[in-house]
C-alpha positions, 0 to 999 in steps of 0.5 A, a space after each residue: 819330674 824327669 821325662 820317660 826319656 831322661 829316666 831311661 837314660 839314667 837307667 842305662 847309666 846305672 847299669 853301665 856303672 853297676 856292671 862290675 858289681 851286678 853279679 853280687 846281687 844275684 850271688 847274694 854277696 856284699 850289700 846283697 847278703 841277707 843271711 844264711 836263711 834268706 840266701 838259702 831261700 833265694 837260691 832255692 827259688 833261683 833253682 826253681 825258675 832255672 828248672 822251669 826254663 829247662 822244661 821250656 827248653 829253648 832251642 834253635 835261634 834264640 834272642 836274649 834281650 837285656 842279656 846282662 853279664 851272662 847269668 842266664 845266657 850261660 843256661 840258654 847256651 846249653 840248648 841253643 843253636 845260636 844266641 843273639 844277645 842284646 844290651 844297652 850297656 857295653 860293659 855288661 856285654 864285655 863281661 858276658 862275652 868273657 863269661 861264655 867265650 862262645 862263637 854261638 853268641 852274637 852280641 849287639 849293643 842297643 837301646 831296646 826301646 829303639 832297637 829292632 831285630 833284623 831276623 826272626 827267632 825261635 824263642 825270646 828270653 828276658 830276665 829282670 827286664 820287663 820290670 824296667 819297661 815303663 808302662 807307656 812302653 809296655 805295648 810297644 815292647 811286646 809288639 817288638 817281641 812279637 815281631 822277633 818271633 818266627 811262626 810258633 815262636 815262644 817267650 820266657 821271662 823271669 823278673 822280680 817280685 816286690 820283696 824288700 830283702 831282694 835288693 841291697 841292705 842300703 836300698 829302699 824299695 818304697 811303694 810297690 806302685 811308685 814306678 821308679 826306685 832310687 839305686 845306689 852303687 858301691 861308690 855312692 853314686 845314685 840313679 833313679 830307674 824304672 821298676 814295675 812290680 807285676 802280680 802274676 794275674 795282672 801280667 797274665 791279663 795284660 798279655 791276653 789283651 795284647 793277644 798272647 797266650 801266657 802262663 805266668 807263675 811265681 816263687 814264694 818270695 822273690 821271682 815272677 816267671 812264665 812263658 807265652 806264645 802269640 794267640 793262634 800262632 802255635 
């Protein structure tokens, strides 16, 4: 059995290899096209999460963890003064940079399990990242997030629910509590990655235990999302 460190290294390798095809998942293209009805449901639920992020209105200095190709960075840029966008994969950082071409975004290539911020931020955002944090690193990850926030700072997150049609047609999710999944890219290479599927009440409980005030919600099929502040840090 692979160690946590080996699994994380394979996860980084996967997202580097997948960079050029990552957006196909979000845009429901190619292997991720599940037909008109399922695709329409997906985009309706994306719109609901984007609306919630709009109401959250992330302003000031923002930190985006696992920023990827910029699908969410683009929305954050509409209200942010400045964004520090962090990802372990240089390939996705380059795609993000090309997409936005904005002097308001500073890019940092770093492994989020060892990186620590140099400054503090008004808000932290991470999309489809928490599910890739091993349970053994959950507490230390949220400690890093807390250290990243200014007094009164806020967090917004979005992630995947356990839904077989959310992934590629040639992927199998396996058991929802397996903790890892096998992913294949278009050239046939396969990688094992961390994948934790949270229930809203479970995530809410765990964050409360760590001293957060969370408000976690979900869409009907595909997404878990919400916001949090540090307890007593309003």
